[in-house]
C-alpha positions as CSV (number, residue, x, y, z in Angstrom):
1,X,0.0,0.0,0.0
2,X,1.4,3.4,-0.9
3,X,2.4,5.7,1.9
4,X,-0.1,8.5,2.5
5,X,1.1,12.0,1.7
6,X,0.9,14.8,4.2
7,X,-2.4,16.7,3.9
8,X,-0.7,20.1,3.6
9,X,1.5,18.7,0.8
10,X,-1.6,17.4,-1.0
11,X,-3.2,20.8,-1.0
12,X,0.1,22.5,-1.7
13,X,-0.1,24.8,1.3
14,X,1.9,25.2,4.6
15,X,0.7,24.7,8.1
16,X,0.2,28.4,8.7
17,X,-2.5,28.6,5.9
18,X,-5.7,30.3,6.9
19,X,-9.2,28.8,6.4
20,X,-9.6,30.9,3.2
21,X,-6.2,29.7,2.0
22,X,-7.2,26.1,2.5
23,X,-10.5,26.6,0.8
24,X,-8.9,28.4,-2.2
25,X,-6.3,25.6,-2.6
26,X,-9.0,23.0,-2.5
27,X,-11.2,24.7,-5.1
28,X,-8.2,25.1,-7.4
29,X,-7.0,21.5,-7.2
30,X,-10.5,19.9,-7.2
31,X,-11.3,21.7,-10.4
32,X,-8.0,20.7,-12.0
33,X,-8.2,17.0,-11.1
34,X,-12.0,16.3,-11.3
35,X,-12.3,13.0,-13.3
36,X,-15.1,14.5,-15.5
37,X,-12.5,17.0,-16.8
38,X,-9.1,15.5,-16.3
39,X,-8.9,12.1,-18.1
40,X,-5.2,11.6,-17.3
41,X,-4.3,8.3,-15.5
42,X,-4.3,8.8,-11.7
43,X,-6.6,11.9,-11.8
44,X,-9.4,10.2,-10.0
45,X,-7.1,9.0,-7.2
46,X,-5.6,12.5,-6.9
47,X,-9.1,13.9,-6.7
48,X,-10.0,11.5,-3.8
49,X,-6.7,12.4,-2.1
50,X,-7.6,16.2,-2.4
51,X,-11.1,15.6,-0.9
52,X,-9.7,13.6,2.0
53,X,-7.1,16.3,2.8
54,X,-9.7,19.0,2.6
55,X,-12.2,17.1,4.8
56,X,-9.7,17.1,7.6
57,X,-8.0,20.5,7.2
58,X,-11.3,22.4,6.8
59,X,-12.6,21.1,10.1
60,X,-10.9,22.9,13.0
61,X,-11.2,20.0,15.4
62,X,-9.9,17.4,12.9
63,X,-7.2,19.8,11.9
64,X,-6.0,20.3,15.5
65,X,-6.0,16.5,16.0
66,X,-4.0,15.9,12.8
67,X,-1.5,18.7,13.6
68,X,-0.8,17.1,17.0
69,X,-1.0,13.4,16.3
70,X,-0.7,13.1,12.5
71,X,-2.5,10.2,10.7
72,X,-2.5,8.1,13.9
73,X,-4.9,10.5,15.6
74,X,-7.4,10.1,12.7
75,X,-7.5,6.3,12.5
76,X,-11.0,5.0,12.5
77,X,-12.5,8.4,11.9
78,X,-11.9,11.3,9.5
79,X,-9.6,11.0,6.6
80,X,-10.7,7.5,5.6
81,X,-12.7,8.8,2.6
82,X,-11.4,6.3,0.0
83,X,-14.0,3.7,0.6
84,X,-17.1,5.1,-1.2
85,X,-16.0,7.0,-4.2
86,X,-17.0,10.7,-4.0
87,X,-19.7,10.3,-1.4
88,X,-19.4,11.3,2.3
89,X,-17.5,14.5,1.9
90,X,-20.0,16.7,3.6
91,X,-18.2,20.0,3.4
92,X,-16.1,19.6,0.2
93,X,-18.9,18.1,-1.8
94,X,-21.0,21.2,-1.8
95,X,-18.0,23.4,-2.4
96,X,-17.2,21.3,-5.5
97,X,-20.8,21.7,-6.7
98,X,-20.3,25.5,-6.5
99,X,-17.1,25.2,-8.6
100,X,-18.6,23.1,-11.4
101,X,-22.0,24.8,-11.3
102,X,-20.3,28.1,-11.9
103,X,-17.9,27.1,-14.6
104,X,-19.9,24.5,-16.5
105,X,-23.5,25.2,-15.8
106,X,-24.2,21.9,-14.1
107,X,-23.1,19.7,-17.0
108,X,-20.6,17.5,-15.1
109,X,-21.9,14.7,-13.1
110,X,-24.8,16.5,-11.5
111,X,-22.8,19.0,-9.5
112,X,-24.6,22.1,-11.0
113,X,-27.6,24.1,-9.9
114,X,-28.4,25.8,-6.7
115,X,-27.2,24.6,-3.3
116,X,-30.8,23.6,-2.4
117,X,-30.9,21.5,-5.6
118,X,-27.7,19.7,-4.6
119,X,-29.1,18.9,-1.2
120,X,-32.3,17.6,-2.8
121,X,-31.5,14.7,-5.1
122,X,-35.1,14.6,-6.4
123,X,-34.8,18.1,-8.0
124,X,-34.9,18.1,-11.8
125,X,-31.4,18.1,-13.4
126,X,-30.4,18.8,-16.9
127,X,-28.7,15.9,-18.8
128,X,-25.0,16.0,-19.8
129,X,-24.0,17.5,-23.2
130,X,-22.8,15.2,-25.9
131,X,-20.4,15.7,-28.8
132,X,-20.3,14.4,-32.4
133,X,-18.5,15.5,-35.6
134,X,-19.5,15.8,-39.2
135,X,-17.5,16.4,-42.4
136,X,-18.5,19.0,-44.9
137,X,-17.0,20.2,-48.2
138,X,-14.9,23.4,-48.4
139,X,-17.5,25.3,-50.4
140,X,-20.3,24.3,-47.9
141,X,-18.2,25.9,-45.2
142,X,-18.0,29.1,-47.3
143,X,-21.6,29.4,-48.3
144,X,-23.3,27.5,-45.4
145,X,-25.4,24.4,-45.6
146,X,-28.1,22.4,-43.8
147,X,-27.2,18.8,-43.0
148,X,-29.6,16.1,-42.1
149,X,-28.0,13.9,-39.4
150,X,-29.3,10.7,-37.8
151,X,-28.9,10.6,-34.1
152,X,-30.2,8.4,-31.2
153,X,-31.9,10.3,-28.3
154,X,-34.0,9.6,-25.3
155,X,-37.3,11.6,-25.4
156,X,-39.7,12.2,-22.6
157,X,-42.5,9.6,-22.7
158,X,-45.7,11.3,-24.1
159,X,-48.0,9.2,-21.9
160,X,-46.5,9.8,-18.4
161,X,-44.6,13.0,-19.3
162,X,-41.4,11.6,-17.8
163,X,-42.9,10.5,-14.4
164,X,-42.7,6.7,-15.2
165,X,-46.0,6.2,-13.5
166,X,-49.3,5.1,-15.0
167,X,-51.1,8.0,-13.3
168,X,-50.2,10.8,-10.9
169,X,-51.9,8.9,-8.1
170,X,-49.3,6.1,-8.6
171,X,-46.5,8.4,-7.5
172,X,-45.9,8.2,-3.7
173,X,-43.2,9.7,-1.5
174,X,-40.4,7.3,-0.8
175,X,-40.9,6.1,2.9
176,X,-37.3,5.5,3.5
177,X,-35.9,9.0,2.7
178,X,-39.2,10.9,3.0
179,X,-38.8,12.3,-0.4
180,X,-35.3,13.8,0.0
181,X,-33.6,11.2,-2.2
182,X,-30.8,10.8,0.4
183,X,-30.3,8.9,3.6
184,X,-28.0,9.8,6.5
185,X,-25.7,7.3,8.1
186,X,-23.7,7.7,11.3
187,X,-20.5,6.2,12.5
188,X,-19.3,6.3,16.1
189,X,-15.6,6.5,16.7
190,X,-13.2,7.4,19.5
191,X,-13.1,11.0,18.2
192,X,-16.9,11.4,18.1
193,X,-19.8,10.6,15.8
194,X,-19.4,11.2,12.1
195,X,-22.3,11.3,9.6
196,X,-22.4,11.1,5.8
197,X,-25.1,11.3,3.2
198,X,-25.7,8.7,0.5
199,X,-28.2,8.2,-2.3
200,X,-31.3,6.4,-1.1
201,X,-31.1,2.8,-2.2
202,X,-34.9,2.4,-2.5
203,X,-35.7,5.3,-4.9
204,X,-32.2,5.8,-6.3
205,X,-32.3,9.4,-5.3
206,X,-35.6,10.4,-6.9
207,X,-37.5,10.7,-3.6
208,X,-40.4,8.9,-5.2
209,X,-41.9,5.5,-5.2
210,X,-44.0,4.3,-8.2
211,X,-46.8,2.0,-7.5
212,X,-48.0,1.2,-11.1
213,X,-45.5,1.8,-13.9
214,X,-46.4,3.5,-17.2
215,X,-47.2,0.7,-19.7
216,X,-45.7,2.7,-22.7
217,X,-42.2,3.3,-21.3
218,X,-42.4,0.6,-18.6
219,X,-41.6,3.0,-15.8
220,X,-38.5,4.5,-17.4
221,X,-40.1,7.9,-18.2
222,X,-38.5,8.1,-21.6
223,X,-38.4,6.5,-25.0
224,X,-35.2,5.7,-26.9
225,X,-35.5,6.8,-30.5
226,X,-33.5,7.1,-33.6
227,X,-34.4,10.4,-35.4
228,X,-33.0,12.8,-38.0
229,X,-32.3,16.4,-37.2
230,X,-31.5,19.3,-39.5
231,X,-28.3,21.0,-38.5
232,X,-27.8,24.4,-40.0
233,X,-24.1,25.1,-40.7
234,X,-23.6,28.9,-40.9
235,X,-21.6,30.5,-43.8
236,X,-18.0,31.1,-42.9
237,X,-17.6,28.4,-40.3
238,X,-14.1,27.3,-39.7
239,X,-12.6,23.8,-39.4
240,X,-13.0,22.5,-35.8
241,X,-15.7,25.0,-34.8
242,X,-18.9,23.6,-33.1
243,X,-22.6,24.3,-33.4
244,X,-25.1,23.5,-30.7
245,X,-28.4,21.7,-31.1
246,X,-30.4,22.3,-27.9
247,X,-31.9,19.4,-25.9
248,X,-30.5,16.6,-28.1
249,X,-27.9,15.4,-25.6
250,X,-28.2,12.9,-22.8
251,X,-31.5,12.8,-21.0
252,X,-32.1,14.7,-17.8
253,X,-33.1,13.2,-14.5
254,X,-36.2,13.8,-12.3
255,X,-38.0,15.5,-15.2
256,X,-35.0,17.8,-16.1
257,X,-34.4,18.6,-19.8
258,X,-32.0,16.8,-22.0
259,X,-28.5,18.2,-22.4
260,X,-27.3,19.8,-25.6
261,X,-25.7,18.2,-28.6
262,X,-22.5,19.8,-29.8
263,X,-21.5,19.1,-33.5
264,X,-17.9,19.7,-34.4
265,X,-17.5,20.6,-38.0
266,X,-14.6,19.2,-40.0
267,X,-14.0,20.9,-43.3
268,X,-12.4,19.0,-46.2
269,X,-9.5,20.6,-48.2
270,X,-10.1,22.2,-51.6
271,X,-8.0,21.3,-54.6
272,X,-7.2,25.0,-55.4
273,X,-8.4,27.3,-52.7
274,X,-6.6,27.7,-49.4
275,X,-8.1,29.4,-46.4
276,X,-6.4,31.5,-43.7
277,X,-9.0,32.7,-41.2
278,X,-11.3,34.9,-43.4
279,X,-8.8,35.2,-46.4
280,X,-8.7,32.9,-49.4
281,X,-5.5,32.2,-51.4
282,X,-5.3,30.8,-54.9
283,X,-2.3,30.3,-57.2
284,X,-2.9,31.0,-60.9
285,X,-0.5,30.1,-63.7
286,X,0.4,32.5,-66.5
287,X,2.9,32.3,-69.3
288,X,6.1,34.3,-69.4
289,X,4.8,36.3,-72.4
290,X,1.6,37.3,-70.4
291,X,3.8,38.2,-67.4
292,X,6.0,40.4,-69.6
293,X,3.3,42.1,-71.7
294,X,0.4,42.0,-69.1
295,X,-3.1,40.6,-69.7
296,X,-6.6,40.2,-68.3
297,X,-7.7,36.8,-67.0
298,X,-10.8,35.4,-65.3
299,X,-9.7,34.3,-61.8
300,X,-11.9,31.8,-59.8
301,X,-13.2,33.0,-56.4
302,X,-15.4,31.2,-53.9
303,X,-18.3,33.3,-55.4
304,X,-17.5,32.8,-59.1
305,X,-15.0,34.2,-61.7
306,X,-13.7,37.7,-61.5
307,X,-11.8,39.6,-64.2
308,X,-8.3,40.5,-63.0
309,X,-5.8,42.7,-64.9
310,X,-2.3,41.4,-64.7
311,X,0.1,44.3,-65.0
312,X,3.0,44.1,-67.5
313,X,6.3,42.9,-66.0
314,X,4.7,41.1,-63.0
315,X,7.1,38.9,-61.2
316,X,6.7,35.3,-60.1
317,X,5.0,35.0,-56.6
318,X,3.5,38.4,-56.7
319,X,0.2,38.6,-54.8
320,X,-2.8,40.5,-56.1
321,X,-5.6,41.4,-53.6
322,X,-9.3,41.1,-54.4
323,X,-11.0,43.0,-51.7
324,X,-14.1,41.4,-50.1
325,X,-13.8,38.2,-52.1
326,X,-12.8,36.1,-49.0
327,X,-15.0,34.4,-46.4
328,X,-18.0,36.2,-45.0
329,X,-17.9,37.0,-41.3
330,X,-20.2,34.7,-39.2
331,X,-21.2,37.6,-37.0
332,X,-21.9,40.2,-39.8
333,X,-18.5,41.9,-39.7
334,X,-16.2,42.7,-42.7
335,X,-15.6,39.8,-45.2
336,X,-12.1,38.6,-45.9
337,X,-10.1,39.1,-49.1
338,X,-8.9,36.8,-51.8
339,X,-5.2,36.8,-52.7
340,X,-4.2,35.8,-56.2
341,X,-0.6,34.4,-56.3
342,X,1.0,34.6,-59.8
343,X,2.9,31.6,-61.0
344,X,4.9,32.5,-64.1
345,X,5.5,29.4,-66.1
346,X,8.3,29.1,-68.7
347,X,7.8,26.8,-71.6
348,X,10.0,23.7,-71.6
349,X,9.3,22.9,-75.3
350,X,9.2,25.4,-78.2
351,X,8.2,25.1,-81.8
352,X,10.7,26.2,-84.4
353,X,8.7,29.4,-85.0
354,X,8.6,30.2,-81.3
355,X,12.3,29.6,-80.9
356,X,13.0,31.9,-83.8
357,X,11.0,34.7,-82.2
358,X,12.7,34.2,-78.8
359,X,16.1,34.5,-80.6
360,X,15.1,37.8,-82.1
361,X,14.0,39.1,-78.7
362,X,17.3,38.2,-77.2
363,X,19.1,40.0,-80.0
364,X,17.0,43.1,-79.2
365,X,18.0,43.1,-75.6
366,X,21.0,45.2,-74.5
367,X,24.4,43.6,-74.7
368,X,24.5,43.5,-70.9
369,X,22.0,40.9,-69.8
370,X,20.3,40.6,-66.4
371,X,22.8,37.9,-65.4
372,X,25.8,40.1,-66.5
373,X,24.6,42.8,-64.1
374,X,24.3,40.3,-61.3
375,X,27.8,39.0,-61.9
376,X,29.2,42.6,-61.8
377,X,28.1,42.9,-58.2
378,X,30.8,40.3,-57.2
379,X,33.7,42.1,-58.8
């Protein structure tokens, strides 16, 4: 069995830390290592260790005992919080709910909502969000598209409206927990009586007992369906961005709504266009003659062809800007631009007639060629 670490070391504080310092350290570390967020190996054990340390150091009596006697003073009592997962941490549990309710809107493991909702397990809770991805073509991302997507979802039973009962008269208060959804257990030790709360085993935390189940959903309160949804992909969406479809995630509990479905959009590459944020780039080939004399060409854009004047004497790699011909802004801002990169291509094979004309052009050039001027710089 691994040796237990000092509780102050676990929370990364010293023994002079105040109550506020202890609480701040706990909140920071609990958020960092919560297993719903941190999927690294050992995160769950680290999370349990943090809760155990906070359970002791946040209680003045337990802290004084630990400071004087160490782990030996806690044997049989506090600090043994590894036996039942995340249950039984009466102080830290609610603090952790505050953390995840604030940062994630209650989407992680039922920690969200008000403090009264956390104490009452029968309160309606929203289901967890889900994530899927779809692939779309480059031009669909530019112009927007609506995609029909098959999904599986749990929908509220239309007969019992999610109660799971045949009628409202078939829903009774759980006699074991009196409708709270939780039961309190006590443990007597040499250092006093400690109590913890756990989910009621009779009603599984709902606080209700169903006498006659709904015949349509057989008491589940929901129906599992395979449906198709229309997901509207907005014009200008980037690769890796997500859209949200409300209430198509995992089902809620105790009559709470479903979570949301997040769809991550993966955009396929285009053969010619390249995208950089809102700007579009395209490389167009022109001949050496057109580069020398200049010309007008029809350049493809994501919205159709546009006439572009190539100035005489343009150099290879020169970029020409087409204002407003890039990607539209998703939020109504200024559209991007398209940049045309000129690729001057030199013929590798000439006809006899073409070669004759090129020879005449060379004769017309000055005796000092471009290369001769270059060589002069080295003398």
